[in-house]
C-alpha positions as CSV (number, residue, x, y, z in Angstrom):
1,X,109.5,77.8,86.0
2,X,112.8,79.0,87.5
3,X,114.6,75.7,87.5
4,X,117.8,75.8,85.4
5,X,117.0,79.5,84.5
6,X,119.1,82.6,84.9
7,X,117.4,85.4,86.9
8,X,118.7,89.0,87.2
9,X,117.5,91.4,89.9
10,X,118.3,95.1,89.6
11,X,118.6,96.7,93.0
12,X,119.2,93.2,94.3
13,X,120.9,94.1,97.6
14,X,117.7,95.8,99.0
15,X,115.1,94.2,101.3
16,X,113.1,92.8,98.4
17,X,116.2,91.5,96.5
18,X,117.5,89.6,99.6
19,X,114.1,88.0,100.3
20,X,113.7,87.1,96.6
21,X,117.1,85.5,96.4
22,X,116.4,83.5,99.5
23,X,113.1,82.3,98.1
24,X,114.5,81.3,94.8
25,X,117.3,79.3,96.4
26,X,114.8,77.6,98.8
27,X,112.1,76.7,96.3
28,X,114.0,76.3,92.9
29,X,117.2,75.2,91.3
30,X,118.2,78.2,89.2
31,X,121.2,78.1,86.9
32,X,122.3,81.6,87.9
33,X,121.0,84.5,90.1
34,X,122.5,87.8,89.2
35,X,122.4,90.6,91.8
36,X,122.9,93.9,89.9
37,X,123.4,97.0,92.1
38,X,125.7,99.9,92.6
39,X,126.8,99.5,96.3
40,X,129.9,97.3,96.7
41,X,129.6,97.2,100.5
42,X,126.1,95.9,100.4
43,X,127.1,93.3,97.8
44,X,130.0,92.2,100.0
45,X,127.7,91.8,102.9
46,X,125.2,89.9,100.8
47,X,127.8,87.6,99.6
48,X,128.5,86.5,103.2
49,X,124.9,85.5,103.5
50,X,124.3,84.1,100.1
51,X,127.4,82.3,98.9
52,X,125.7,79.6,96.8
53,X,127.6,78.7,93.6
54,X,124.8,80.0,91.4
55,X,125.1,83.5,92.8
56,X,126.7,86.3,90.7
57,X,127.3,89.8,91.9
58,X,127.5,92.6,89.3
59,X,128.5,96.2,90.3
60,X,126.5,98.5,88.1
61,X,123.9,101.3,88.0
62,X,120.7,101.2,86.0
63,X,121.7,104.6,84.6
64,X,124.5,102.8,82.8
65,X,122.9,101.2,79.7
66,X,126.1,99.4,78.5
67,X,126.6,97.7,81.8
68,X,123.0,96.5,81.9
69,X,123.5,95.0,78.4
70,X,126.6,93.1,79.7
71,X,124.8,91.9,82.8
72,X,121.7,90.5,80.9
73,X,123.6,88.2,78.5
74,X,121.9,84.7,78.6
75,X,119.4,85.9,81.2
76,X,115.9,84.4,81.1
77,X,113.9,86.5,83.7
78,X,114.5,90.1,85.0
79,X,113.0,91.7,88.2
80,X,113.5,95.4,88.1
81,X,113.6,96.5,91.8
82,X,116.2,99.3,91.6
83,X,114.7,102.8,92.3
84,X,115.2,105.9,94.4
85,X,112.3,105.5,96.8
86,X,112.4,108.1,99.5
87,X,109.6,110.6,99.0
88,X,111.2,113.7,100.6
89,X,114.6,112.9,99.0
90,X,113.0,112.8,95.6
91,X,111.3,116.2,96.2
92,X,114.6,117.8,97.0
93,X,116.6,116.0,94.3
94,X,114.2,115.7,91.4
95,X,116.8,115.2,88.6
96,X,118.5,112.3,90.4
97,X,115.1,110.6,90.9
98,X,114.3,111.0,87.2
99,X,117.6,109.7,86.1
100,X,117.2,106.5,88.1
101,X,113.5,105.8,88.0
102,X,112.7,106.9,84.4
103,X,116.0,106.8,82.4
104,X,117.0,103.7,84.3
105,X,113.7,102.0,83.3
106,X,114.4,102.8,79.7
107,X,117.8,101.2,80.0
108,X,116.4,98.0,81.6
109,X,113.9,97.7,78.8
110,X,116.4,98.3,76.0
111,X,118.9,95.8,77.6
112,X,116.2,93.1,78.0
113,X,115.2,93.5,74.4
114,X,118.8,93.4,73.2
115,X,119.5,90.3,75.3
116,X,116.3,88.5,74.3
117,X,115.2,87.7,77.8
118,X,111.8,85.9,78.2
119,X,110.0,88.0,80.8
120,X,110.5,91.2,82.8
121,X,108.5,92.3,85.9
122,X,109.1,95.8,87.2
123,X,108.2,96.7,90.8
124,X,106.0,99.7,91.2
125,X,104.3,101.4,94.2
126,X,100.9,102.6,95.3
127,X,102.4,106.1,95.0
128,X,102.3,105.8,91.2
129,X,98.5,105.9,91.2
130,X,97.2,109.5,91.0
131,X,100.7,110.7,92.1
132,X,101.2,113.9,94.0
133,X,104.9,113.5,94.6
134,X,107.9,113.2,92.3
135,X,108.7,109.7,93.3
136,X,105.1,108.6,92.4
137,X,105.2,110.5,89.2
138,X,108.5,108.9,88.1
139,X,107.2,105.4,89.0
140,X,104.0,106.1,86.9
141,X,106.2,107.1,84.0
142,X,108.2,103.9,84.6
143,X,105.0,101.8,84.6
144,X,104.0,103.3,81.3
145,X,107.4,102.5,79.8
146,X,107.2,98.9,80.8
147,X,103.7,98.5,79.6
148,X,104.4,100.2,76.2
149,X,107.6,98.1,75.8
150,X,105.3,95.2,74.8
151,X,104.4,97.2,71.7
152,X,108.1,97.5,70.7
153,X,109.1,93.8,70.6
154,X,106.5,92.1,68.5
155,X,105.4,88.5,69.1
156,X,108.9,87.0,69.7
157,X,110.4,89.6,72.1
158,X,110.3,89.7,75.9
159,X,107.1,90.2,77.8
160,X,106.9,93.1,80.2
161,X,104.6,93.5,83.2
162,X,104.3,95.6,86.4
163,X,103.6,94.7,90.0
164,X,102.2,97.4,92.2
165,X,101.7,97.1,96.0
166,X,101.8,99.2,99.2
167,X,104.0,99.6,102.2
168,X,106.2,96.6,103.0
169,X,106.5,95.8,106.6
170,X,110.1,96.1,107.9
171,X,111.7,97.2,104.6
172,X,114.5,99.7,104.8
173,X,113.4,103.2,105.5
174,X,109.8,102.2,106.4
175,X,107.9,103.2,109.4
176,X,108.2,99.9,111.4
177,X,112.0,99.9,111.8
178,X,111.8,103.7,112.5
179,X,109.3,103.2,115.3
180,X,111.4,100.2,116.6
181,X,114.5,102.4,116.7
182,X,112.7,105.1,118.6
183,X,111.2,102.6,121.1
184,X,114.6,101.0,121.7
185,X,116.2,104.4,122.3
186,X,113.6,105.2,125.0
187,X,111.4,107.6,123.2
188,X,108.6,109.1,125.3
189,X,106.2,109.5,122.3
190,X,105.8,108.3,118.7
191,X,105.6,110.8,115.9
192,X,102.7,110.3,113.4
193,X,102.0,112.5,110.4
194,X,98.2,112.7,110.7
195,X,95.5,111.0,112.8
196,X,93.5,109.9,109.7
197,X,96.4,108.5,107.7
198,X,96.0,105.0,106.3
199,X,98.3,102.7,104.4
200,X,98.2,99.4,102.5
201,X,100.1,96.7,104.4
202,X,102.0,93.7,103.0
203,X,104.8,91.5,104.2
204,X,108.0,91.2,102.3
205,X,107.5,87.5,101.7
206,X,103.9,88.1,100.4
207,X,105.4,90.7,98.0
208,X,108.0,88.3,96.8
209,X,105.4,85.5,96.4
210,X,103.1,87.8,94.4
211,X,105.9,88.6,92.0
212,X,106.8,85.0,91.6
213,X,103.2,84.0,90.9
214,X,102.8,86.8,88.3
215,X,105.6,85.4,86.1
216,X,103.2,82.5,85.5
217,X,100.1,84.7,85.1
218,X,101.4,87.4,82.8
219,X,100.8,87.8,79.1
220,X,102.5,91.2,79.0
221,X,101.2,94.7,79.6
222,X,99.4,94.1,82.9
223,X,99.7,96.0,86.1
224,X,99.2,93.5,88.9
225,X,97.8,94.7,92.2
226,X,97.4,92.3,95.2
227,X,94.3,92.4,97.5
228,X,96.0,93.3,100.8
229,X,94.8,94.8,104.1
230,X,95.0,98.4,105.3
231,X,96.1,99.9,108.6
232,X,95.6,103.2,110.4
233,X,98.8,104.8,111.4
234,X,97.4,105.5,114.9
235,X,96.6,101.8,115.2
236,X,100.2,100.9,114.2
237,X,101.6,103.2,116.9
238,X,99.3,101.6,119.5
239,X,100.3,98.1,118.3
240,X,104.0,98.8,118.6
241,X,104.0,100.9,121.8
242,X,100.6,101.0,123.6
243,X,102.2,102.8,126.5
244,X,103.5,105.7,124.5
245,X,101.4,108.7,123.4
246,X,101.4,109.7,119.7
247,X,102.4,113.2,118.6
248,X,101.1,114.6,115.3
249,X,104.0,116.2,113.4
250,X,102.3,117.0,110.1
251,X,102.4,115.5,106.6
252,X,105.8,115.3,105.0
253,X,106.5,116.9,101.6
254,X,104.7,114.9,98.8
255,X,102.8,112.6,101.3
256,X,99.2,111.5,101.0
257,X,96.6,110.8,103.7
258,X,95.5,107.6,101.8
259,X,97.2,105.6,99.1
260,X,95.6,104.4,95.9
261,X,96.4,101.3,93.9
262,X,93.6,101.2,91.3
263,X,92.3,104.7,90.5
264,X,88.7,105.3,89.6
265,X,89.7,106.9,86.3
266,X,91.1,103.5,85.3
267,X,88.1,101.4,86.5
268,X,87.2,100.6,82.9
269,X,90.6,98.9,82.5
270,X,90.5,97.1,85.9
271,X,89.7,93.4,86.3
272,X,89.1,91.6,89.6
273,X,90.5,88.1,90.2
274,X,90.1,86.1,93.4
275,X,93.2,87.5,95.2
276,X,94.3,90.4,93.0
277,X,93.4,93.0,90.5
278,X,94.8,93.5,87.0
279,X,94.9,96.9,85.2
280,X,94.9,96.3,81.5
281,X,97.0,98.5,79.1
282,X,95.5,101.8,78.0
283,X,97.0,101.1,74.6
284,X,96.3,98.3,72.1
285,X,99.3,96.3,71.1
286,X,99.6,96.1,67.3
287,X,100.8,92.5,67.2
288,X,98.2,90.9,69.5
289,X,94.7,91.0,70.8
290,X,95.0,89.7,74.4
291,X,91.9,88.8,76.4
292,X,93.2,89.7,79.9
293,X,90.1,88.3,81.5
294,X,91.8,84.9,81.2
295,X,95.4,85.0,82.4
296,X,98.2,82.7,81.4
297,X,97.6,80.6,84.6
298,X,94.0,80.1,83.4
299,X,92.5,82.2,86.1
300,X,89.4,84.2,85.2
301,X,88.8,87.9,86.0
302,X,85.8,90.1,85.8
303,X,85.4,93.8,85.2
304,X,84.9,96.0,88.3
305,X,82.0,98.5,88.5
306,X,82.4,101.8,86.8
307,X,84.1,104.3,89.2
308,X,85.6,101.5,91.3
309,X,88.7,102.7,93.3
310,X,91.0,100.6,95.4
311,X,92.4,102.9,98.1
312,X,93.7,102.4,101.6
313,X,91.1,104.5,103.3
314,X,88.1,102.7,101.7
315,X,89.5,99.2,101.9
316,X,87.1,96.5,103.0
317,X,89.9,94.9,105.0
318,X,91.4,96.8,107.9
319,X,93.7,95.2,110.5
320,X,92.8,95.7,114.1
321,X,95.5,96.7,116.6
322,X,95.8,93.0,117.7
323,X,96.0,91.8,114.1
324,X,98.7,94.4,113.4
325,X,100.8,93.0,116.2
326,X,100.5,89.5,114.9
327,X,100.9,90.5,111.3
328,X,104.1,92.4,112.0
329,X,105.5,89.6,114.2
330,X,105.1,87.1,111.4
331,X,106.4,89.5,108.8
332,X,109.6,90.1,110.7
333,X,110.4,86.4,111.3
């Protein structure tokens, strides 16, 4: 699908972008890969690692609509990964979060339509489901924008879809590198926010593979959610430093005890496939009548029971302490 194609990744110097670029270069022969981001130092550093002739590096911000239009010329596929993601930072700087996560999403959609790209997938987060913090609220708004964009383009325009998943092991700013840093510095205890806290758990490579696969599966308008395991934060601390005690420090501003990816209120829209869920659009597109139970890859889904909710605390698949150790080891390779 990606051979001889041009792919643009917003926020491409982040953890996801780097892994996505590496995967594309390993598995496919793309015509161009465009990394679109605002940090010149991170782009310089990434160029040292990925100096393939197909690589292009564009300095730009998703807040800048005109720059996005320039960057998307002759682009076939777009992955929108740029966002302000830190929950406490968003609580203290709400307007900056809104400008990037909501207005930036609008700009990406408009530029993709103007450039006539084929498909766009936006990365979401479990925090967008029943959000209690500003970051989650802005990503929910972004998700709604990308879904509704399919109603703006008619039958010949780009298709837009969303991928939503949980905590990525080892990504920048996440708990695993934070714990590793404390352990390396000789910490005598590990801080945890609450003894009952749970989180969905996915490796960076699994997240990248899920996005790649969904370009084949998508009709447009879906929110794709992978079936992934959960962990208990206390088990994570034990897996990483069994000799250290844990100290409860309290929940941070805007943080949940458990994360949700498919809310019960949307159970009437949710379909279950073998390895993932799909949340159908809440709106009907005027130009099409898509049967989402059969995706574009010819996989068949079935409706979930009324009131079904996919959340980290009630997940059927929890990793044990030993499984967390092995999962994290493989994820960090």
